[in-house]
RODO-2510 file (C-alpha; in nm, 4 decimals, decimal comma):
residues 284
     n   res          X          Y          Z
     1     m     0,9533    -0,1416    -2,3368
     2     q     1,3248    -0,1107    -2,2658
     3     r     1,3428    -0,1611    -1,8897
     4     i     1,1994    -0,4971    -1,7914
     5     g     1,1643    -0,6508    -1,4457
     6     v     1,1288    -1,0259    -1,3966
     7     i     1,0186    -1,1582    -1,0466
     8     g     1,1465    -1,5097    -0,9863
     9     g     1,4664    -1,6700    -1,1109
    10     g     1,3368    -2,0182    -1,1718
    11     t     1,2984    -2,1975    -1,5010
    12     m     1,0427    -1,9612    -1,6425
    13     g     1,1868    -1,6441    -1,4953
    14     a     1,5278    -1,7288    -1,6396
    15     g     1,3769    -1,7962    -1,9791
    16     i     1,1782    -1,4739    -1,9882
    17     a     1,4818    -1,2739    -1,8755
    18     e     1,6941    -1,4385    -2,1448
    19     v     1,4575    -1,3693    -2,4345
    20     s     1,4067    -1,0113    -2,3112
    21     a     1,7836    -0,9496    -2,2847
    22     r     1,8459    -1,1125    -2,6276
    23     a     1,5880    -0,8654    -2,7706
    24     g     1,8011    -0,5764    -2,6432
    25     c     1,6088    -0,4996    -2,3214
    26     d     1,7742    -0,4067    -1,9877
    27     v     1,6502    -0,6635    -1,7394
    28     v     1,6569    -0,6860    -1,3711
    29     v     1,5647    -1,0236    -1,2178
    30     v     1,4565    -1,0369    -0,8523
    31     e     1,5251    -1,3638    -0,6738
    32     a     1,4930    -1,3509    -0,2972
    33     d     1,6633    -1,6859    -0,2296
    34     p     2,0490    -1,6533    -0,2385
    35     a     2,0774    -2,0108    -0,3481
    36     g     1,8244    -1,9337    -0,6169
    37     v     2,0517    -1,6555    -0,7406
    38     e     2,3303    -1,9003    -0,8153
    39     r     2,0917    -2,1461    -0,9722
    40     f     1,9501    -1,8680    -1,1903
    41     r     2,3046    -1,7588    -1,3020
    42     a     2,4062    -2,1099    -1,3893
    43     r     2,0708    -2,1821    -1,5728
    44     l     2,1145    -1,8615    -1,7705
    45     q     2,4738    -1,9298    -1,8668
    46     k     2,3901    -2,2868    -1,9749
    47     s     2,0974    -2,1730    -2,1937
    48     l     2,2952    -1,8930    -2,3619
    49     r     2,5854    -2,1314    -2,4242
    50     r     2,3494    -2,3892    -2,5756
    51     a     2,2006    -2,1170    -2,7987
    52     a     2,5500    -2,0133    -2,9155
    53     d     2,6746    -2,3675    -2,9710
    54     s     2,3684    -2,4440    -3,1824
    55     s     2,4232    -2,1216    -3,3806
    56     r     2,0859    -1,9799    -3,2964
    57     i     2,2754    -1,6660    -3,1849
    58     s     2,6417    -1,5643    -3,1988
    59     q     2,8712    -1,5882    -2,9033
    60     a     2,8947    -1,2074    -2,8971
    61     a     2,5201    -1,1826    -2,8774
    62     a     2,5014    -1,4325    -2,5992
    63     d     2,7634    -1,2347    -2,4024
    64     a     2,5816    -0,9114    -2,4693
    65     a     2,2449    -1,0642    -2,3494
    66     f     2,4108    -1,1892    -2,0279
    67     a     2,5580    -0,8437    -1,9605
    68     r     2,2078    -0,6799    -1,9900
    69     i     2,0775    -0,8767    -1,6954
    70     d     2,1161    -0,7609    -1,3407
    71     i     2,0163    -0,9817    -1,0411
    72     a     1,8714    -0,8402    -0,7226
    73     t     1,7140    -0,9788    -0,4007
    74     e     1,4756    -0,6926    -0,3289
    75     l     1,1645    -0,5821    -0,5260
    76     e     1,2722    -0,2199    -0,4994
    77     a     1,5282    -0,2952    -0,7750
    78     t     1,2403    -0,2893    -1,0235
    79     a     1,1470     0,0697    -0,9321
    80     h     1,2290     0,2157    -1,2709
    81     s     1,0885    -0,0707    -1,4864
    82     q     0,8397    -0,0100    -1,7588
    83     l     0,7074    -0,3630    -1,7553
    84     v     0,7369    -0,6189    -1,4706
    85     i     0,6510    -0,9851    -1,5335
    86     e     0,6022    -1,2085    -1,2326
    87     a     0,7092    -1,5712    -1,2698
    88     v     0,6755    -1,7025    -0,9142
    89     p     0,5130    -2,0354    -0,8172
    90     e     0,1405    -2,0903    -0,8964
    91     v     0,0256    -1,9960    -0,5451
    92     e    -0,2523    -1,7444    -0,5556
    93     s    -0,1806    -1,5803    -0,2167
    94     l     0,1862    -1,5389    -0,3129
    95     k     0,0995    -1,3652    -0,6356
    96     l    -0,1627    -1,1363    -0,4734
    97     d     0,0945    -1,0240    -0,2064
    98     l     0,3478    -0,9658    -0,4806
    99     f     0,1157    -0,7538    -0,6857
   100     r     0,0264    -0,5340    -0,3828
   101     e     0,3944    -0,4668    -0,3164
   102     l     0,4892    -0,3976    -0,6757
   103     d     0,1970    -0,1671    -0,7099
   104     d     0,3470     0,0549    -0,4384
   105     i     0,7016     0,0398    -0,5937
   106     l     0,6483     0,0968    -0,9580
   107     p     0,5750     0,4186    -1,1378
   108     p     0,2030     0,4785    -1,2212
   109     d     0,2464     0,4138    -1,5888
   110     a     0,4295     0,0790    -1,5553
   111     v     0,2560    -0,2362    -1,6665
   112     l     0,2261    -0,5297    -1,4260
   113     a     0,2109    -0,8681    -1,6042
   114     s     0,1743    -1,2229    -1,4791
   115     n     0,3124    -1,5445    -1,6359
   116     t     0,0466    -1,7376    -1,4486
   117     s    -0,0707    -2,0614    -1,6114
   118     s    -0,4185    -2,0604    -1,4649
   119     i    -0,4962    -1,8038    -1,1910
   120     p    -0,7558    -1,5407    -1,3046
   121     l    -0,5912    -1,2080    -1,3848
   122     v    -0,8759    -1,0091    -1,2346
   123     k    -0,7810    -1,1339    -0,8915
   124     m    -0,4339    -0,9821    -0,9285
   125     a    -0,5666    -0,6712    -1,0898
   126     s    -0,8126    -0,6100    -0,8126
   127     v    -0,5456    -0,5804    -0,5352
   128     t    -0,3678    -0,2921    -0,7221
   129     k    -0,4416     0,0727    -0,7887
   130     r    -0,3810     0,0185    -1,1550
   131     p    -0,6155    -0,2663    -1,2606
   132     d    -0,6245    -0,1376    -1,6153
   133     k    -0,2501    -0,2004    -1,6423
   134     v    -0,2522    -0,5690    -1,5244
   135     v    -0,2273    -0,8215    -1,8027
   136     g    -0,1388    -1,1877    -1,8498
   137     v     0,1750    -1,2602    -2,0566
   138     h     0,2055    -1,6356    -2,0491
   139     f     0,5206    -1,7814    -2,1921
   140     f     0,5786    -2,1512    -2,2480
   141     n     0,8758    -2,3624    -2,1412
   142     p     1,1515    -2,3320    -2,2611
   143     a     1,0706    -1,9680    -2,3254
   144     p     1,3869    -1,9020    -2,5334
   145     v     1,2760    -2,1732    -2,7789
   146     l     0,8941    -2,1976    -2,7930
   147     p     0,7457    -1,9206    -3,0012
   148     l     0,4071    -1,8776    -2,8285
   149     v     0,2848    -1,6251    -2,5735
   150     e    -0,0757    -1,6066    -2,4480
   151     i    -0,1985    -1,2583    -2,3848
   152     v    -0,4787    -1,2508    -2,1339
   153     a    -0,6878    -0,9486    -2,0482
   154     s    -0,9038    -0,9384    -1,7469
   155     l    -1,2367    -0,7492    -1,7293
   156     l    -1,0436    -0,4506    -1,6023
   157     t    -0,7451    -0,4455    -1,8435
   158     s    -0,7435    -0,1538    -2,0896
   159     d    -0,7063    -0,1958    -2,4608
   160     e    -0,3887     0,0156    -2,4465
   161     t    -0,2284    -0,2319    -2,1994
   162     v    -0,3288    -0,5319    -2,4219
   163     a    -0,1782    -0,3557    -2,7232
   164     a     0,1468    -0,2718    -2,5326
   165     a     0,1860    -0,6339    -2,4111
   166     t     0,1200    -0,7712    -2,7539
   167     a     0,3663    -0,5308    -2,9180
   168     f     0,6320    -0,6284    -2,6641
   169     a     0,5823    -0,9974    -2,7293
   170     e     0,5539    -0,9766    -3,1041
   171     d     0,7619    -0,6760    -3,2142
   172     q     1,0410    -0,6878    -2,9571
   173     l     1,0710    -1,0575    -2,8650
   174     g     0,9591    -1,1980    -3,2056
   175     k     0,6939    -1,4193    -3,0515
   176     t     0,3596    -1,5352    -3,1812
   177     t     0,0689    -1,4335    -2,9606
   178     i    -0,2768    -1,5676    -2,9139
   179     r    -0,5423    -1,3853    -2,7033
   180     s    -0,7436    -1,5570    -2,4345
   181     k    -1,0313    -1,4653    -2,2180
   182     d    -0,9518    -1,4548    -1,8420
   183     r    -1,0623    -1,8082    -1,7580
   184     a    -0,8579    -2,0506    -1,5503
   185     g    -0,6257    -2,2398    -1,7818
   186     f    -0,6627    -1,9941    -2,0683
   187     i    -0,6373    -2,1618    -2,4092
   188     v    -0,3471    -2,3989    -2,4002
   189     n    -0,3768    -2,5455    -2,0527
   190     a    -0,7536    -2,5757    -2,0858
   191     l    -0,6856    -2,8185    -2,3616
   192     l    -0,3495    -2,9710    -2,2351
   193     i    -0,4125    -3,0342    -1,8663
   194     p    -0,7154    -3,2756    -1,9079
   195     y    -0,4973    -3,4767    -2,1605
   196     v    -0,2090    -3,5001    -1,9130
   197     l    -0,4396    -3,5875    -1,6191
   198     s    -0,6018    -3,8566    -1,8358
   199     a    -0,2628    -4,0139    -1,8953
   200     i    -0,1890    -4,0026    -1,5198
   201     r    -0,5227    -4,1799    -1,4383
   202     m    -0,4519    -4,4386    -1,6993
   203     m    -0,1173    -4,5180    -1,5364
   204     e    -0,2644    -4,4960    -1,1863
   205     s    -0,5331    -4,7543    -1,2663
   206     g    -0,2754    -5,0032    -1,3982
   207     f    -0,4144    -4,9833    -1,7517
   208     a    -0,0697    -4,9261    -1,9014
   209     s     0,2794    -4,8372    -1,7978
   210     a     0,4265    -4,4854    -1,8252
   211     e     0,6555    -4,6034    -2,1003
   212     d     0,3744    -4,7525    -2,3116
   213     i     0,1443    -4,4547    -2,2596
   214     d     0,4091    -4,2166    -2,3806
   215     a     0,5200    -4,4362    -2,6654
   216     g     0,1649    -4,4641    -2,7807
   217     m     0,1274    -4,0879    -2,8146
   218     v     0,4714    -4,0360    -2,9658
   219     q     0,4746    -4,3269    -3,2057
   220     g     0,0994    -4,3385    -3,2738
   221     c     0,0024    -3,9800    -3,2832
   222     a     0,3342    -3,8214    -3,3794
   223     h     0,3461    -3,6080    -3,0679
   224     p     0,7019    -3,4833    -3,0000
   225     q     0,6741    -3,5998    -2,6371
   226     g     0,4430    -3,8156    -2,4321
   227     p     0,2002    -3,6792    -2,1757
   228     l     0,3798    -3,8126    -1,8755
   229     a     0,7266    -3,6799    -1,9864
   230     l     0,5592    -3,3561    -2,0630
   231     a     0,4222    -3,3398    -1,7042
   232     d     0,7730    -3,4027    -1,5823
   233     l     0,9003    -3,1154    -1,7929
   234     i     0,6247    -2,8786    -1,6714
   235     g     0,6798    -2,9855    -1,3148
   236     l     0,4306    -3,2059    -1,1319
   237     d     0,3720    -2,9383    -0,8717
   238     t     0,2885    -2,6820    -1,1431
   239     t     0,0616    -2,9445    -1,3196
   240     a    -0,1238    -3,0130    -0,9954
   241     a    -0,1536    -2,6375    -0,9142
   242     v    -0,2971    -2,5616    -1,2566
   243     a    -0,5379    -2,8531    -1,2434
   244     q    -0,6544    -2,7549    -0,8977
   245     s    -0,7147    -2,3918    -1,0080
   246     m    -0,9123    -2,5052    -1,3110
   247     y    -1,1135    -2,7496    -1,0990
   248     e    -1,2001    -2,4862    -0,8484
   249     e    -1,3343    -2,2602    -1,1249
   250     f    -1,5257    -2,5126    -1,3339
   251     k    -1,5926    -2,7977    -1,0940
   252     e    -1,5588    -3,0498    -1,3740
   253     p    -1,4056    -3,3871    -1,2820
   254     l    -1,1727    -3,3936    -1,5771
   255     y    -0,9751    -3,1058    -1,4186
   256     a    -0,9419    -3,2669    -1,0767
   257     p    -0,5787    -3,3652    -1,0013
   258     p    -0,5541    -3,7510    -0,9562
   259     p    -0,4414    -3,8814    -0,6161
   260     l    -0,1207    -4,0256    -0,7670
   261     l    -0,0216    -3,6774    -0,8883
   262     l    -0,0876    -3,5204    -0,5444
   263     r     0,1073    -3,7980    -0,3698
   264     m     0,4058    -3,7502    -0,5970
   265     v     0,4047    -3,3772    -0,5237
   266     d     0,3892    -3,4523    -0,1477
   267     a     0,6878    -3,6838    -0,1892
   268     g     0,8914    -3,4192    -0,3704
   269     l     0,8942    -3,6172    -0,6980
   270     l     0,8296    -3,3171    -0,9205
   271     g     0,9869    -3,4270    -1,2496
   272     r     1,2992    -3,3114    -1,4278
   273     k     1,3800    -3,0319    -1,1760
   274     t     1,4106    -3,2828    -0,8945
   275     g     1,5603    -3,5747    -1,0913
   276     r     1,2548    -3,7989    -1,0703
   277     g     0,8898    -3,7842    -1,1706
   278     f     0,7199    -4,0391    -1,3844
   279     f     1,0663    -4,1056    -1,5272
   280     p     1,4143    -4,0662    -1,3812
   281     y     1,6478    -3,7856    -1,4847
   282     a     2,0005    -3,6723    -1,4137
   283     r     1,9850    -3,3980    -1,1486
   284     r     2,0536    -3,0486    -1,2754
***
């Protein structure tokens, strides 16, 4: 996989583009919003500079990775890609429309991958004429740092596509992969989201403060980060979307997004990316 397309220039899209370019791939990133293009460029430069300053990569390697990434505003820019990974918001209708369009643009042998956190892959596969070539390739934030990628095959994904996606993640990007069935939340979020939602409910009920909840898990359980700070890092909108998707599939109360979470999303208090969530942050 040498020619990679990434749809969406947000936090995850930028991270996926960076790790692919650092691995020597030629990457085209499609970001429809002109303001988003500038944010993407700034985010990428900042991340590469941080990697070079910490000696994870050389400055020459950082410069070379940046040069391998092209930015476009139209999906047609991905027409020659061997693999396209979508990293757009967790909105099912948005992803389905995107897969329909990409299916008409890409060559028949190209693989269509989704970085979705929770939406069943079979839904995306079923709107294309290449359901056997649709696969989940779920990175974790920040993608240039965290080593894990979940590979998710739908009922329609071929073994060859799973093998190609796994080889791309492991052999080219140097990631560790785990394989999940096509169930909402997959492996990590199926375990993580109920934990985060439980912390939100604890705060919402007045049982404990955000600071004490997070301190309890960091200082008492040796977690590197508390659940509420983690929700802020993920993005409260993404957390709510993943929870809702899992609740719709399983109908279990532990997956239902708490009212406080939904109100914070309505208020635009989405965590680190907006400067305020359960905790305040300096705006990016």
